Backbone as numpy.savetxt, mean C-alpha at the origin, in Angstrom:
# Nx Ny Nz CAx CAy CAz Cx Cy Cz
-7.60 5.97 -58.55 -6.43 6.73 -58.88 -5.59 7.04 -57.65
-6.22 7.19 -56.52 -5.47 7.50 -55.34 -4.51 6.38 -54.97
-4.94 5.17 -55.20 -4.08 4.03 -54.90 -2.84 4.05 -55.77
-2.98 4.41 -56.99 -1.83 4.43 -57.89 -0.86 5.52 -57.48
-1.38 6.67 -57.06 -0.50 7.76 -56.66 0.27 7.40 -55.39
-0.42 6.78 -54.43 0.28 6.42 -53.21 1.35 5.37 -53.48
1.09 4.46 -54.38 2.11 3.47 -54.72 3.31 4.15 -55.38
3.04 5.12 -56.19 4.13 5.82 -56.85 4.97 6.58 -55.82
4.30 7.19 -54.85 5.04 7.92 -53.82 5.89 6.96 -53.00
5.34 5.79 -52.69 6.11 4.81 -51.92 7.31 4.34 -52.72
7.11 4.17 -54.00 8.23 3.73 -54.84 9.29 4.82 -54.96
8.86 6.07 -54.95 9.79 7.17 -55.08 10.50 7.46 -53.76
9.91 7.03 -52.64 10.49 7.28 -51.33 11.74 6.42 -51.17
12.84 6.99 -50.74 14.07 6.20 -50.59 13.91 5.10 -49.53
14.64 4.07 -49.73 14.58 2.91 -48.84 15.01 3.29 -47.42
15.97 4.15 -47.28 16.48 4.57 -45.98 15.40 5.29 -45.18
14.57 6.09 -45.84 13.50 6.83 -45.15 12.46 5.84 -44.64
12.11 4.83 -45.46 11.16 3.82 -45.01 11.68 3.07 -43.78
12.95 2.75 -43.80 13.55 2.04 -42.66 13.54 2.91 -41.40
13.80 4.21 -41.57 13.78 5.12 -40.43 12.38 5.18 -39.81
11.36 5.20 -40.64 9.99 5.23 -40.13 9.67 3.94 -39.37
10.09 2.81 -39.91 9.87 1.52 -39.24 10.59 1.50 -37.90
11.82 1.96 -37.89 12.59 1.98 -36.65 11.96 2.92 -35.62
11.44 4.03 -36.10 10.79 4.98 -35.18 9.56 4.34 -34.55
8.77 3.65 -35.35 7.58 2.98 -34.82 7.97 1.89 -33.82
9.02 1.14 -34.12 9.49 0.11 -33.19 9.96 0.74 -31.88
10.64 1.87 -31.97 11.13 2.55 -30.78 9.97 3.04 -29.93
8.94 3.54 -30.56 7.75 4.01 -29.82 7.11 2.83 -29.09
7.02 1.68 -29.74 6.45 0.50 -29.09 7.30 0.07 -27.90
8.62 0.11 -28.04 9.51 -0.25 -26.93 9.34 0.72 -25.77
9.25 2.02 -26.08 9.06 3.02 -25.03 7.76 2.79 -24.28
6.72 2.43 -25.00 5.44 2.14 -24.35 5.56 0.94 -23.42
6.30 -0.06 -23.84 6.47 -1.26 -23.02 7.31 -0.95 -21.78
8.31 -0.09 -21.91 9.19 0.24 -20.80 8.51 1.18 -19.81
7.44 1.82 -20.20 6.71 2.69 -19.28 7.08 4.15 -19.42
7.76 4.50 -20.48 8.10 5.91 -20.63 6.86 6.74 -20.91
5.93 6.14 -21.63 4.64 6.80 -21.85 3.62 6.08 -20.98
3.04 6.81 -20.08 2.12 6.22 -19.12 0.70 6.51 -19.58
-0.08 5.46 -19.71 -1.47 5.64 -20.11 -2.35 5.89 -18.89
-3.61 6.20 -19.13 -4.54 6.46 -18.03 -4.77 5.21 -17.20
-4.78 4.05 -17.86 -4.99 2.79 -17.13 -3.84 2.53 -16.17
-2.61 2.84 -16.60 -1.45 2.64 -15.73 -1.53 3.55 -14.51
-1.98 4.78 -14.71 -2.11 5.71 -13.59 -3.16 5.22 -12.61
-4.27 4.70 -13.13 -5.33 4.18 -12.26 -4.83 2.98 -11.47
-4.06 2.11 -12.13 -3.52 0.93 -11.45 -2.57 1.34 -10.34
-1.75 2.33 -10.59 -0.80 2.81 -9.57 -1.56 3.40 -8.38
-2.58 4.19 -8.67 -3.37 4.79 -7.59 -4.03 3.71 -6.75
-4.58 2.68 -7.41 -5.22 1.60 -6.68 -4.22 0.87 -5.79
-3.04 0.62 -6.32 -2.01 -0.06 -5.52 -1.62 0.77 -4.31
-1.46 2.07 -4.51 -1.09 2.95 -3.40 -2.19 2.98 -2.35
-3.43 3.11 -2.80 -4.56 3.15 -1.86 -4.67 1.84 -1.10
-4.53 0.71 -1.80 -4.61 -0.58 -1.12 -3.46 -0.76 -0.13
-2.29 -0.28 -0.47 -1.15 -0.38 0.44 -1.39 0.45 1.69
-1.91 1.66 1.53 -2.19 2.52 2.68 -3.26 1.88 3.57
-4.29 1.32 2.96 -5.35 0.67 3.73 -4.79 -0.54 4.48
-3.93 -1.31 3.83 -3.34 -2.47 4.49 -2.48 -2.06 5.69
-1.73 -0.98 5.55 -0.89 -0.50 6.66 -1.77 -0.02 7.82
-2.84 0.69 7.50 -3.75 1.17 8.55 -4.37 0.00 9.29
-4.82 -1.01 8.56 -5.40 -2.19 9.20 -4.38 -2.90 10.08
-3.15 -2.99 9.60 -2.09 -3.64 10.37 -1.82 -2.88 11.67
-1.72 -1.57 11.59 -1.46 -0.76 12.78 -2.62 -0.87 13.77
-3.86 -0.81 13.27 -5.02 -0.94 14.15 -5.06 -2.32 14.80
-4.71 -3.35 14.06 -4.70 -4.70 14.62 -3.69 -4.85 15.74
-2.50 -4.31 15.54 -1.47 -4.38 16.58 -1.91 -3.58 17.81
-2.44 -2.40 17.59 -2.89 -1.56 18.70 -3.99 -2.24 19.50
-4.98 -2.79 18.80 -6.06 -3.48 19.49 -5.56 -4.73 20.22
-4.60 -5.43 19.64 -4.04 -6.60 20.30 -3.33 -6.25 21.59
-2.53 -5.20 21.56 -1.81 -4.78 22.76 -2.77 -4.28 23.83
-3.73 -3.46 23.43 -4.68 -2.94 24.43 -5.57 -4.05 24.97
-5.91 -5.02 24.17 -6.69 -6.16 24.64 -5.94 -6.98 25.66
-4.67 -7.20 25.40 -3.83 -7.95 26.36 -3.71 -7.18 27.68
-3.52 -5.87 27.58 -3.43 -5.04 28.78 -4.74 -5.09 29.57
-5.88 -5.03 28.87 -7.17 -5.07 29.55 -7.38 -6.40 30.25
-6.97 -7.49 29.62 -7.14 -8.82 30.24 -6.34 -8.92 31.52
-5.10 -8.46 31.51 -4.28 -8.53 32.73 -4.85 -7.62 33.81
-5.36 -6.45 33.45 -5.97 -5.55 34.41 -7.24 -6.17 35.00
-8.03 -6.80 34.17 -9.27 -7.43 34.66 -8.96 -8.59 35.60
-7.92 -9.35 35.34 -7.54 -10.45 36.22 -7.11 -9.91 37.59
-6.39 -8.81 37.60 -5.96 -8.21 38.86 -7.15 -7.69 39.66
-8.16 -7.14 38.99 -9.31 -6.61 39.69 -10.21 -7.70 40.26
-10.25 -8.85 39.61 -11.15 -9.92 40.02 -10.51 -10.85 41.04
-9.23 -10.74 41.27 -8.56 -11.67 42.18 -9.17 -11.59 43.59
-9.22 -12.71 44.30 -9.85 -12.81 45.62 -8.81 -12.66 46.74
-8.04 -11.65 46.70 -7.04 -11.41 47.73 -7.56 -10.34 48.70
-7.08 -10.40 49.89 -7.48 -9.38 50.86 -6.63 -8.13 50.67
-7.24 -6.99 50.93 -6.53 -5.72 50.80 -5.98 -5.32 52.17
-4.81 -4.70 52.16 -4.16 -4.29 53.41 -4.06 -2.77 53.43
-4.51 -2.17 54.53 -4.43 -0.72 54.69 -3.18 -0.42 55.51
-2.29 0.42 54.96 -1.01 0.73 55.60 -0.93 2.24 55.82
-0.40 2.65 56.99 -0.22 4.09 57.23 1.10 4.57 56.64
1.43 5.84 56.85 2.62 6.43 56.25 3.91 5.84 56.81
3.88 5.29 57.99 5.08 4.69 58.58 5.27 3.25 58.12
4.31 2.68 57.43 4.42 1.30 56.96 3.78 0.30 57.89
3.06 0.78 58.93 2.38 -0.11 59.87 1.03 -0.55 59.29
0.67 -1.79 59.46 -0.60 -2.31 58.99 -1.72 -1.84 59.90
-2.71 -1.20 59.32 -3.84 -0.70 60.10 -4.97 -1.72 60.08
-5.29 -2.23 58.88 -6.41 -3.16 58.78 -6.24 -4.06 57.57
-6.95 -5.19 57.64 -7.03 -6.10 56.48 -8.49 -6.18 56.06
-8.71 -5.92 54.80 -10.08 -5.95 54.27 -10.24 -7.21 53.42
-11.32 -7.95 53.69 -11.57 -9.18 52.92 -12.94 -9.09 52.29
-13.15 -9.93 51.35 -14.45 -9.98 50.68 -15.36 -10.89 51.39
């Protein structure tokens, strides 16, 4: 009997009201596609993207910093290992001594 009553109600419902309900459902689907309603999965995806972006930037900055400091260390080490003689100079600019290895 319930089926018959629901059919009667649908038949009694004006056609314009049925169309409005269909249009409302279509609009809700469009809004979901456009992102007006954000689900929990979308929020999680956004958080993951933000976290991955921050991690990538940190790695990039650390890589550049380590590269620059490594280059500086190499040039400093080359200067320390060079086999040149050292010259001792007084305040007037006169050479006092030459030190060799």
